[in-house]
Structure formats: structure tokens, C-alpha cells
Kinemage of the C-alpha trace (Angstrom):
@kinemage 1
@onewidth
@group {chain A} dominant
@subgroup {mainchain}
@vectorlist {calphas} color= white
{ca met a 1} P 11.155 -17.625 -136.021
{ca val a 2} L 7.714 -16.682 -137.426
{ca lys a 3} L 6.673 -20.098 -137.158
{ca glu a 4} L 7.635 -20.351 -133.460
{ca lys a 5} L 5.739 -17.097 -132.788
{ca phe a 6} L 2.566 -18.500 -134.493
{ca lys a 7} L 2.783 -21.493 -132.541
{ca ser a 8} L 3.120 -19.739 -129.313
{ca leu a 9} L 0.225 -17.676 -130.125
{ca ile a 10} L -2.139 -20.598 -130.954
{ca arg a 11} L -1.039 -22.132 -127.497
{ca leu a 12} L -1.980 -19.003 -125.814
{ca leu a 13} L -5.426 -19.020 -127.556
{ca phe a 14} L -6.244 -22.539 -126.758
{ca his a 15} L -5.249 -22.019 -123.245
{ca leu a 16} L -7.167 -19.392 -122.491
{ca ser a 17} L -10.191 -20.735 -124.440
{ca tyr a 18} L -9.560 -23.912 -121.887
{ca lys a 19} L -9.191 -21.790 -118.944
{ca leu a 20} L -12.874 -20.353 -119.780
{ca cys a 21} L -14.325 -23.627 -120.165
{ca ile a 22} L -13.004 -24.624 -116.702
{ca lys a 23} L -14.453 -21.569 -115.471
{ca ile a 24} L -17.985 -22.038 -116.779
{ca gly a 25} L -17.884 -25.770 -115.668
{ca ile a 26} L -17.596 -27.698 -118.880
{ca ala a 27} L -14.171 -29.027 -118.679
{ca ser a 28} L -12.236 -30.178 -115.465
{ca pro a 29} L -8.275 -29.776 -115.063
{ca thr a 30} L -6.779 -32.723 -115.124
{ca ile a 31} L -3.390 -34.642 -114.651
{ca val a 32} L -2.961 -36.894 -118.026
{ca val a 33} L -0.220 -39.375 -117.599
{ca arg a 34} L 1.257 -41.028 -120.649
{ca met a 35} L 1.888 -44.906 -120.383
{ca asp a 36} L 4.104 -47.085 -122.060
{ca gly a 37} L 6.306 -49.953 -121.733
{ca gly a 38} L 5.710 -53.463 -119.913
{ca ile a 39} L 3.800 -54.115 -116.880
{ca cys a 40} L 6.117 -52.702 -114.489
{ca ser a 41} L 6.458 -49.341 -116.451
{ca gln a 42} L 2.450 -49.336 -116.518
{ca met a 43} L 2.699 -49.825 -112.663
{ca his a 44} L 5.179 -47.075 -112.436
{ca gln a 45} L 3.076 -44.670 -114.363
{ca tyr a 46} L 0.081 -45.501 -112.609
{ca leu a 47} L 1.564 -44.481 -109.127
{ca ile a 48} L 2.765 -41.420 -110.550
{ca gly a 49} L -1.101 -40.481 -111.424
{ca gln a 50} L -1.744 -41.828 -107.868
{ca ile a 51} L 0.208 -39.147 -106.266
{ca phe a 52} L -2.134 -36.446 -107.640
{ca lys a 53} L -5.045 -38.316 -107.313
{ca glu a 54} L -4.301 -38.494 -103.597
{ca arg a 55} L -4.698 -34.861 -103.569
{ca gly a 56} L -7.948 -34.667 -104.992
{ca thr a 57} L -6.794 -34.271 -108.589
{ca asn a 58} L -8.864 -35.374 -111.156
{ca val a 59} L -6.153 -38.130 -112.943
{ca glu a 60} L -6.424 -39.738 -116.614
{ca tyr a 61} L -4.169 -41.997 -118.361
{ca glu a 62} L -2.979 -42.144 -122.073
{ca leu a 63} L -2.949 -45.474 -124.038
{ca asp a 64} L -1.577 -44.173 -127.429
{ca phe a 65} L 1.775 -46.170 -127.079
{ca phe a 66} L -0.199 -49.387 -126.782
{ca lys a 67} L -2.267 -48.430 -129.802
{ca tyr a 68} L 0.243 -47.518 -132.138
{ca asn a 69} L 3.635 -48.948 -130.978
{ca gly a 70} L 3.313 -51.439 -128.367
{ca lys a 71} L 7.010 -52.763 -128.723
{ca asp a 72} L 10.119 -52.565 -126.459
{ca ile a 73} L 13.165 -50.346 -127.238
{ca asn a 74} L 14.596 -52.523 -129.728
{ca gly a 75} L 11.273 -52.889 -131.421
{ca val a 76} L 11.186 -56.758 -130.878
{ca his a 77} L 9.428 -57.836 -127.813
{ca val a 78} L 5.616 -56.929 -127.426
{ca arg a 79} L 4.400 -54.413 -124.891
{ca asn a 80} L 0.667 -54.854 -124.271
{ca phe a 81} L -1.511 -52.932 -122.054
{ca asp a 82} L -1.898 -55.477 -119.258
{ca leu a 83} L -2.109 -53.032 -115.911
{ca leu a 84} L -6.053 -54.064 -115.775
{ca lys a 85} L -5.282 -57.552 -116.134
{ca ala a 86} L -2.953 -58.060 -113.453
{ca phe a 87} L -4.879 -55.535 -111.177
{ca pro a 88} L -8.465 -55.516 -112.256
{ca tyr a 89} L -9.479 -53.755 -109.224
{ca leu a 90} L -7.567 -50.463 -110.069
{ca asn a 91} L -9.757 -47.332 -110.395
{ca phe a 92} L -8.435 -46.383 -113.926
{ca lys a 93} L -9.636 -43.703 -116.301
{ca ser a 94} L -8.261 -43.235 -119.789
{ca ala a 95} L -8.172 -39.857 -121.569
{ca ser a 96} L -9.778 -39.198 -124.620
{ca ser a 97} L -7.802 -39.047 -127.938
{ca phe a 98} L -9.058 -35.215 -128.147
{ca lys a 99} L -8.001 -34.554 -124.683
{ca ser a 100} L -4.553 -36.121 -124.987
{ca his a 101} L -3.874 -34.493 -128.154
{ca phe a 102} L -4.803 -30.756 -126.721
{ca tyr a 103} L -3.077 -31.255 -123.862
{ca ser a 104} L -0.118 -32.479 -125.875
{ca leu a 105} L 0.009 -29.354 -127.725
{ca val a 106} L -0.752 -26.615 -124.437
{ca tyr a 107} L 0.106 -28.422 -121.413
{ca asn a 108} L 3.057 -30.723 -122.178
{ca tyr a 109} L 5.496 -31.478 -119.470
{ca val a 110} L 8.319 -33.812 -120.237
{ca gly a 111} L 10.312 -35.810 -117.583
{ca asn a 112} L 13.928 -36.170 -118.296
{ca tyr a 113} L 15.275 -39.271 -116.095
{ca pro a 114} L 18.052 -40.273 -115.504
{ca tyr a 115} L 19.463 -36.768 -116.554
{ca glu a 116} L 16.972 -34.726 -114.197
{ca leu a 117} L 17.098 -36.300 -110.656
{ca ser a 118} L 14.756 -33.509 -109.052
{ca thr a 119} L 11.170 -34.715 -107.811
{ca asn a 120} L 9.820 -31.277 -108.211
{ca trp a 121} L 7.631 -32.506 -110.469
{ca val a 122} L 5.318 -33.742 -107.982
{ca asp a 123} L 4.391 -30.075 -107.235
{ca leu a 124} L 2.806 -29.620 -110.829
{ca leu a 125} L -1.012 -28.556 -110.992
{ca pro a 126} L -3.144 -29.192 -113.470
{ca pro a 127} L -3.849 -29.036 -116.440
{ca arg a 128} L -0.876 -31.240 -117.373
{ca ile a 129} L 0.211 -34.182 -119.520
{ca leu a 130} L 3.155 -35.922 -118.287
{ca ser a 131} L 5.468 -37.383 -120.916
{ca gly a 132} L 8.554 -39.313 -120.306
{ca tyr a 133} L 10.173 -40.613 -117.194
{ca tyr a 134} L 10.628 -39.062 -113.466
{ca ala a 135} L 12.846 -39.219 -110.672
{ca asp a 136} L 11.051 -41.192 -107.693
{ca pro a 137} L 10.193 -39.510 -104.486
{ca ser a 138} L 10.869 -41.410 -101.513
{ca tyr a 139} L 7.440 -42.805 -100.658
{ca leu a 140} L 6.669 -44.118 -104.061
{ca tyr a 141} L 7.240 -47.759 -103.128
{ca tyr a 142} L 6.606 -47.546 -99.383
{ca pro a 143} L 3.927 -46.863 -98.675
{ca leu a 144} L 2.241 -45.797 -102.092
{ca phe a 145} L 3.256 -48.888 -104.125
{ca gln a 146} L 2.066 -51.032 -101.177
{ca lys a 147} L -1.007 -49.024 -100.856
{ca val a 148} L -1.947 -49.554 -104.329
{ca phe a 149} L -0.729 -53.018 -105.598
{ca his a 150} L -1.373 -56.336 -104.079
{ca ile a 151} L -1.930 -60.025 -105.395
{ca cys a 152} L -5.204 -60.945 -107.102
{ca ser a 153} L -6.737 -64.388 -107.663
{ca lys a 154} L -4.888 -66.959 -109.321
{ca asp a 155} L -7.861 -66.398 -111.997
{ca ile a 156} L -5.844 -64.316 -114.166
{ca leu a 157} L -3.463 -67.249 -114.780
{ca asp a 158} L -4.464 -69.958 -117.200
{ca phe a 159} L -4.283 -73.431 -116.948
{ca glu a 160} L -0.483 -74.146 -117.239
{ca asn a 161} L 0.491 -71.314 -115.202
{ca gln a 162} L -1.806 -72.092 -112.344
{ca his a 163} L -0.100 -75.459 -112.087
{ca ile a 164} L 3.185 -73.665 -112.027
{ca cys a 165} L 2.110 -71.369 -109.270
{ca thr a 166} L 0.855 -74.536 -107.120
{ca met a 167} L 4.452 -76.078 -107.795
{ca ile a 168} L 5.948 -72.552 -106.677
{ca glu a 169} L 3.669 -72.503 -103.518
{ca asn a 170} L 4.635 -76.065 -102.626
{ca his a 171} L 8.695 -75.617 -103.147
{ca asn a 172} L 10.978 -73.357 -101.374
{ca ser a 173} L 10.899 -71.518 -104.295
{ca ile a 174} L 13.279 -68.996 -105.845
{ca ala a 175} L 12.591 -66.538 -108.582
{ca val a 176} L 15.270 -65.832 -110.960
{ca his a 177} L 14.736 -63.019 -113.191
{ca val a 178} L 17.005 -62.817 -116.099
{ca arg a 179} L 16.329 -59.755 -118.175
{ca arg a 180} L 17.752 -59.526 -121.538
{ca gly a 181} L 16.038 -58.282 -124.780
{ca asp a 182} L 16.635 -54.357 -124.899
{ca leu a 183} L 18.552 -54.602 -121.520
{ca ala a 184} L 21.069 -56.904 -122.692
{ca glu a 185} L 23.419 -53.912 -123.806
{ca tyr a 186} L 24.099 -50.489 -121.793
{ca asn a 187} L 21.077 -48.488 -121.149
{ca ile a 188} L 21.215 -44.848 -119.719
{ca ala a 189} L 18.577 -45.672 -117.234
{ca tyr a 190} L 19.880 -48.956 -116.117
{ca gly a 191} L 23.736 -49.157 -116.886
{ca tyr a 192} L 25.306 -52.271 -118.314
{ca pro a 193} L 23.349 -55.725 -117.827
{ca val a 194} L 24.323 -57.810 -115.064
{ca thr a 195} L 27.045 -60.141 -115.640
{ca ile a 196} L 26.156 -64.126 -115.944
{ca asn a 197} L 28.988 -64.411 -113.112
{ca tyr a 198} L 26.310 -62.380 -110.978
{ca phe a 199} L 23.580 -64.930 -111.526
{ca val a 200} L 26.243 -67.918 -110.611
{ca glu a 201} L 27.451 -66.611 -107.623
{ca ala a 202} L 23.246 -65.247 -106.540
{ca ile a 203} L 22.228 -69.035 -106.994
{ca lys a 204} L 25.255 -70.190 -105.063
{ca tyr a 205} L 24.470 -67.813 -102.139
{ca ile a 206} L 20.537 -69.000 -102.026
{ca lys a 207} L 21.905 -72.555 -102.221
{ca glu a 208} L 23.978 -72.329 -99.141
{ca lys a 209} L 21.265 -70.206 -97.282
{ca thr a 210} L 18.062 -71.817 -97.976
{ca ile a 211} L 16.729 -75.699 -97.711
{ca asp a 212} L 16.014 -77.608 -101.093
{ca pro a 213} L 15.357 -74.580 -102.875
{ca val a 214} L 13.805 -74.876 -106.309
{ca phe a 215} L 14.842 -72.341 -108.943
{ca tyr a 216} L 12.373 -70.689 -111.302
{ca phe a 217} L 13.969 -69.005 -114.293
{ca phe a 218} L 11.889 -66.160 -115.574
{ca ser a 219} L 13.452 -64.558 -119.142
{ca asp a 220} L 12.671 -62.778 -122.241
{ca asp a 221} L 15.591 -64.901 -123.575
{ca arg a 222} L 15.197 -68.663 -122.838
{ca asn a 223} L 18.146 -69.708 -125.062
{ca tyr a 224} L 20.534 -67.623 -122.841
{ca val a 225} L 19.151 -69.149 -119.607
{ca glu a 226} L 19.375 -72.772 -121.000
{ca gln a 227} L 22.546 -72.616 -123.295
{ca glu a 228} L 24.860 -70.278 -121.592
{ca leu a 229} L 23.761 -69.648 -117.779
{ca leu a 230} L 22.531 -73.094 -116.651
{ca pro a 231} L 25.766 -74.845 -118.019
{ca ile a 232} L 28.187 -73.026 -115.945
{ca ile a 233} L 26.247 -72.812 -112.373
{ca pro a 234} L 28.749 -75.194 -110.225
{ca val a 235} L 26.598 -76.431 -108.104
{ca lys a 236} L 23.562 -78.929 -108.656
{ca ile a 237} L 20.254 -77.077 -108.503
{ca glu a 238} L 16.725 -78.113 -109.121
{ca tyr a 239} L 14.963 -75.630 -111.523
{ca lys a 240} L 12.251 -74.905 -114.102
{ca val a 241} L 12.721 -72.221 -116.942
{ca val a 242} L 9.385 -70.811 -117.213
{ca gln a 243} L 8.082 -70.204 -120.890
{ca asn a 244} L 5.542 -67.336 -121.083
{ca gly a 245} L 7.401 -64.890 -123.254
{ca ser a 246} L 7.090 -60.907 -123.232
{ca glu a 247} L 3.281 -60.877 -124.097
{ca lys a 248} L 2.661 -62.629 -120.529
{ca gly a 249} L 5.096 -60.506 -118.468
{ca tyr a 250} L 2.079 -59.905 -116.064
{ca ile a 251} L 1.767 -63.688 -115.539
{ca asp a 252} L 5.612 -63.896 -114.691
{ca leu a 253} L 5.262 -60.776 -112.421
{ca phe a 254} L 2.391 -62.811 -110.320
{ca leu a 255} L 4.543 -65.898 -110.336
{ca ile a 256} L 7.440 -64.166 -108.947
{ca ser a 257} L 5.796 -62.688 -106.473
{ca met a 258} L 4.860 -66.021 -105.382
{ca cys a 259} L 8.033 -67.362 -104.913
{ca lys a 260} L 9.827 -67.318 -101.407
{ca his a 261} L 12.860 -65.377 -102.368
{ca gln a 262} L 14.046 -63.546 -105.516
{ca ile a 263} L 16.832 -63.000 -107.406
{ca thr a 264} L 16.679 -59.782 -109.494
{ca ser a 265} L 18.449 -58.197 -112.556
{ca lys a 266} L 18.313 -55.265 -114.329
{ca gly a 267} L 14.804 -53.678 -115.067
{ca ser a 268} L 11.904 -54.300 -112.765
{ca leu a 269} L 10.121 -57.355 -113.163
{ca gly a 270} L 11.901 -59.354 -110.402
{ca lys a 271} L 11.902 -56.097 -108.062
{ca tyr a 272} L 8.296 -55.499 -108.587
{ca gly a 273} L 7.535 -58.892 -107.934
{ca ala a 274} L 9.726 -58.958 -104.642
{ca leu a 275} L 7.704 -56.097 -103.680
{ca leu a 276} L 4.463 -57.782 -104.242
{ca gly a 277} L 5.699 -60.834 -102.463
{ca met a 278} L 4.105 -61.744 -99.135
{ca asn a 279} L 6.869 -63.440 -97.709
{ca lys a 280} L 8.327 -60.915 -95.016
{ca glu a 281} L 11.445 -63.066 -94.406
{ca lys a 282} L 12.259 -63.188 -98.022
{ca met a 283} L 15.791 -62.590 -99.493
{ca val a 284} L 16.102 -60.305 -102.538
{ca leu a 285} L 19.375 -60.430 -104.213
{ca val a 286} L 20.414 -57.561 -106.108
{ca ser a 287} L 23.661 -56.542 -108.505
{ca lys a 288} L 25.820 -54.297 -106.618
{ca asp a 289} L 25.977 -51.911 -109.746
{ca asp a 290} L 21.930 -51.837 -109.711
{ca thr a 291} L 20.569 -48.201 -109.316
{ca gln a 292} L 17.278 -49.277 -108.376
{ca thr a 293} L 18.002 -50.953 -105.101
{ca phe a 294} L 16.762 -48.280 -103.352
{ca met a 295} L 13.209 -49.260 -103.715
{ca phe a 296} L 14.055 -51.992 -100.691
{ca asp a 297} L 15.298 -49.638 -98.419
{ca asn a 298} L 12.232 -49.677 -96.473
{ca ala a 299} L 10.886 -53.205 -97.400
{ca pro a 300} L 10.339 -55.677 -95.120
{ca cys a 301} L 12.754 -58.015 -96.750
{ca leu a 302} L 16.798 -59.040 -96.516
{ca lys a 303} L 18.476 -57.078 -99.365
{ca ile a 304} L 21.783 -58.885 -100.385
{ca ile a 305} L 24.043 -56.962 -102.691
{ca ile a 306} L 26.151 -59.371 -104.735
């Protein structure tokens, strides 16, 4: 009890001191957004910051996760800070370690999605540091996502992936995102992983609806694709398993976006790739129990639920 009162007193003193610094112009009230996870989590967190940025608020991003952790939930697959590799044109400012630690002590605001579905967090005023995860406001993907993100030059690709990109452009290409890793089992935010039968049915559907499709598989579990999924597909398909690995998720995102159509799974990579894609007649296939399909509600595409 005494310890908590002491901490509260310290926070109050720091808060009053910081308000004085703001008043005399040696500090600027800021929204700091903590970043973590893969390329799509980084994109999502960047968009959260842009909601405040568009109101004229100073926004900075904390990158400590990539310095001290940089792994998925299971601690297996690497998670690098790749946002600026994928989108080098972004106006990005990182928070200093001092500001991050100070804000964490005095101005921390923790999101609790999916338990908390309110979007009232968008009304927060600086100074604040946003930690955790937040429910998406309806305008996050349209128009904000479309305004902020667009495909960059192929220069972000290495030689091998430039070759794959050329193949994708020259084919009636279908991206198949097979997310495994830390989403191969139940996750509170995503639910259960999609079944292998979902991929079979989605591939059969695309095979029937398109002419000469070529399927490009993107996965963090190549063995699952090659040893479990491909052998049970009942129709003959032309395909390629792309082998970039989790450390090149931003490259897979680029290649998925270049495909004509997308078959998605749990997680965001396939969906974000579809949102980035320029084909306005694209089909985007989603699982019927996927909680993220709302992001296509206003998108220029045909959403197919399997």
C-alpha cells in the first residue's frame, strides 16, 4: 500500500514537471506508439499513429521490441523492423529511449483487444504511450490504409525475388498465404487456424473461376505446404512454393500484392497483400470463421467466403 502510494506520488511529480517543460517550450506533448511483431503489425501500428498525426499531433514510435526481443509469440520466428524497407517513403520518427521509459512510467495506456472492442482510444490526447492492441475504427483500412501505403519499386527485392515477381506479373497468379508458426494453434485474437480443407476448397474454387492460374504459396512452414497440403489437392495445379522465410516477410508482402488474386489465412499478411494489390477485379478468399474480413467491406474486390 505504501509502495503504491509512493509510486503514485513519483508519477504525479514527473507529470507536473513535464507539464512545466511543455509550458515553457522545452518539451512537446507526443503520442508514442509501441511497435512489435511482423511487417503487418508494424503497418497497423503505424496507421494507429497516423490517426493522431492527421489531427496535427506529434507522433513518435518506440522500437524497443526489435532491440530486445524480435521473435514471434513462440520465440521461434524472427521479427525484424522492416517497415521502412517495405515503405521507405514513410515519414517516420522514433522515440528516444528516455522518452519511451518516461512515458511508460507516467503516461502508459494499454490496449486490451480483443477483450476490449471500443474504439474510444482514438480520442486520447497527448502525452500518451500506446501499448498493446486496439480495436480498429471503421476508417482504418478505407481510406487511411489506401492513403498511407502503396507498392514501392522492385528495388526492395533481391535478384531471386525480382525473378519471381516477373513470373507473377506474367501469369494469372494466385497468392496462397498459409500462416502457421504461432498461429498454428488457437490464438485469442485470431481463433483457431484455418483447416487444411479450407485451402483445398479455396484452390478448387479459384481453379474453376480463372483461366490457367498459377498458385504461389507463401508460408512460414514450407514442410506443411509441401508434405501435407499439396499432396491432398484433388485437382492438378501449376504452382511454386516461395521460400523467403519469416525474416523476409516484407518481401512476401510485396509479392502477394503483385498477384492477381489472393487466398488468405489467419493473420494479416495475405490480407494486407490483397489490400495493397492494384487489381480492382481481384478475388480475395477468406475463411468463414476469420474475424478480420471486415477490412475488405469497402475494398474494390470480390470477397469470397469459404
